[in-house]
Phi, psi and omega in degrees: 000137176284131179245337184209127184244126168267130177260115183277057185198191185215177169063218188300316184290327176295315180296323180294318178293319179303321183299315179292319179301317179298320178296333180267359180079024180259129178292153185236147178230129176255156166241147181215144175277174176298326178290337181257018186305323181253018182291156184301317185296327178286335182278324187272345180288158177291330178213156181216142182236131182284139169247106187300133179117181181232322183288151177305322181298330181269350189229276188288352175257007179264088184301322182295325178291324180291320178296320176297322179297320178298317178295318181296324184270354180079022177286149175246005179209156179231127173250127186275348186067220175230156184074189180048242186261016186293336179241036180253109184295325177298321177293317180300319179293322179296321177296314180293321180295336179276004179083016181261158176276130178262117183270078184179183182286165178300150179305324179297322179291324178295314180302320184288324188248332185292330172277117185296330178293314180292325179296319180293321177298319180297325180272005177083026180240126181260136174291163179294143173266252177289127182266127179241174182305326182287347180274346185288148356281157178233165179240122171273130192220138176294137180286334180246160173076194182192211177072018177082359182275144184071032179234138178215134172271132181241120180251346177230136184302327181295345179268352190295314182299316179295321179296318178297317181294317180293320180294319178298316182296316182292320179295317179298320180292321185276324189238354183074017181214116184266013180290133176228163175217172183237135177221161177300144180259114182267118182263152176077017180262170176253141178269110182235140182223161181238129176276127175242154176212125184230147178252184182272006182250012175095001179270134176234120175265147162245125182253060173069189183249163172226143172255127181231042189284333180283106188223149167232138185051037180064019176246133187294145179241314179231132179229155180210158176220136355283166175296123187283147170076013178281133173301147182303320181294320179291319178298318179296322178297316180299315180294322178295319177296322180296317178296318179301316180297317181295314182291332181298335183240015181054052187291145175223134177103196182268140178203168180224132177254122189251143181225158167251122182255118180213136180062030179076006181243152180258127175248117181295132177256303185186169171242124174269117186269057185193176171287143181265155174304322188271015183299337180300331180292324175291320178300317181295316183288323183261356176068036182236166171247103184295327177293318177298322178290323174301315180297317180295317178298319180296332178276357178095007181286145177277149170281159172296164182299322180228153175287163177293161181290154178281146179223118172077201185222145179226144180227137179241139174236135180266122178269114183249146170275085181203162180249099182298331181282353179237050177069029179064029183300128177297150182238148178230169179137194181268130174273098185289322187206134173222111181208135176244137176293145178089353179269149176212233180252024179298127182253193179300137178079010180288172181286184181303140180157200180247130176244136179238118175252124183212159175248016182232150172238164180304132180095352179287152178266141175256116186261191187258353192274338189230182183304142182277009180290126179270319187194167172237127175255132186233129174246138177233134182207167180298329181231163178297316181301319180290322179294318178299312182296319182295317182290316179301317181294319180295318179292321180299324182267002184292146171265107179236090186253112182160219179299161175301140179230177178267018185305310182299321177299319179298314181300312182293324178298313181297333183261002180290137183304326181294323180283314182298332177271004178060041178249021184282160171215185185289351177266012185306309183285333173300324181276324195242001188301316182303314179292324182287344182248012175299138181301136177201131177201166178298122184296340180270355184301316179298322179294318179300315179300317180295318180294318178295320179293321179296318178296317182295326183277317192245352182050239186252021185258014188267347184282143176234148180288335179266126180303140179224169180294150178297152172280144180234150174218151178242142179224150171260122182221125179053039176081003182235147178276142177226132176247134181233155180231147179210167180226148168277139182248164176302134182095002173091009180273184178230148181219154175216150183296133176077359182225134174269123179270102182285322180203145177208121168222185187293343185239348185208134179229135176241122179246152175232121176228130179059030181082004182248127179266141174226137181252135182237131172267139183240135179226141174225148179229034182091155180076202185261003183276131180230140178241120177249100187061238179267003184259131178262136177226154174239123177289131181261146179290159180295326181232136180296149179276117180303329182291342182277352181287140180243151179295148175302142180085008180286133174259113182255146179296121180282354182199159172288145181174198181235133174290118183254344181199142170243138183308140182303132176078001183287129179205160179302134182098350181287145174278136181231154178254154178303131180083000180290130177295129181251320181203167183232136175250146171247125178217131179051046174068012176238144177264139182232131184267131178255123187248159177294131180287341182198165173284148181163211183242135176286112184260348177203144178219108182257345184276138174222149179306135180096348182288127174269133187232156173256170176302133177088357176298134179287120181262318182196167177227130176250117176277108187278350183061236181268359181288157176251152182300148175293128183244029182272352182257149174284347183264165179299129182304134174083345185238012182275141172295165179305124180304331182289341178285346189268000000 
């Protein structure tokens, strides 16, 4: 019997595994990097062991340190979670050699399937060799790991070498393995996968399908189960192929077999020999706890002959600290508040409702070293339409106070006609991102913020017997400036033109327009940031700060991160062309390319490899002379991440 489990991971997945262990009476052990010293997963575990350092390569990718941590804490089993070392056969062997229980597939199965090149060979599919013009477009892909890292779409042969180099570097940083391969890139397809679970007694379950077609940078954003609209024959074929893959390597434990479905045909992509991020939708539909089943299988327990029947539909949305309208740029800072209506303590296999899996608590800091995912919100309902509506409404009403997130994008995606009709494919965001990220917010939010602020500052002392000009305040909301005006009234109240102020205090404002009353909750956490319901605003000073002005052609860091590369031969005085890559930043395990905003001369270069920067740090200056900035990109010139990353 397993009595104590060390989770060789962090964040949301560590917390999720700990929850099941606690319900089963199993003690838990966390490992944490220096950057994660105060992270939620390190706080909620029964014991926690430090991994010195901050980068994944120094901490969560150090298998020998994790095995030592398990021994030091008295754990008798190790769960790898997903990512990091979860598909590393050498780590699995090291765990077993130390006399510990490995909660995952046998090392041999990992070796056969975790490398996508070997998995394709096993399934009779050969990767591309020499790439020619007729092979384009192609996808450069990391052989190990997942999550969209180490992947690049190549549409021109001249881009292939740079794509290979960038993918190798990103894969090595994220997974400790820089092997990559090239395969045909199928456009317009759906990403469909099958959940498998196998025991040591020869039973292999398939727990239905999932659709994961809504992706950015080849990383899933919205997932659902079952995959909608699949013909019965195609679904049966996918499940049969998944069982074939599992039996081919004597698979044990939970795994996922992934396909690209296009033109009514299934194209094998890979087998992930681990638990998937999106496993909660399968748990909801089948009423199971996949982590509990992993633990039971690891203890040698047999599965039932058949899995339980499927019930209803479930949809998951990943909430990321990133700005979709700025090239998906990762965001950092303090997460002041994260709450969704309808969530409680519902766990895996719970009834219809909203489930929230997260690795953060209110007040936690979001750093630069790891994935920007804050949480996963999951809705389960009797039908797909009900699940879509329930999840969109919960996200719309969510309190997400802190760095910029993709919450608004998720709500709009779920309500997009293409998604509601289940006609989406992996090119969804390529087609619709601009429309889905258009600025939109409650037009009364700035007024509400001003009224609440006015009450907080002056209480009832603002009215004068002599008429005076209205008070004004300026706010930045959804990228646009808004100026609002209000007046203090006799008796200590507040008024604004065209709106009746029913009530106003520092935390709550009630407005009436056209006979309709609306109540707004207001939150502040210090500084100039104000949250009115789901809308974030920044109070602007009355006069701009002259020190904040930057010289034309300044390249500012669009996100916090580390400079990992400067273009070969780049130096002050060099001539550069508009759009020319000048340097690369790494943030949250992804590399971002910083390009020249215009043609001209490099007049300043402050970036050097290894330099850690904050948002807005001056990296370089391009003196454009009489040239005008290149306006061919939808992103801010000079501050856009690498287009290939999107």
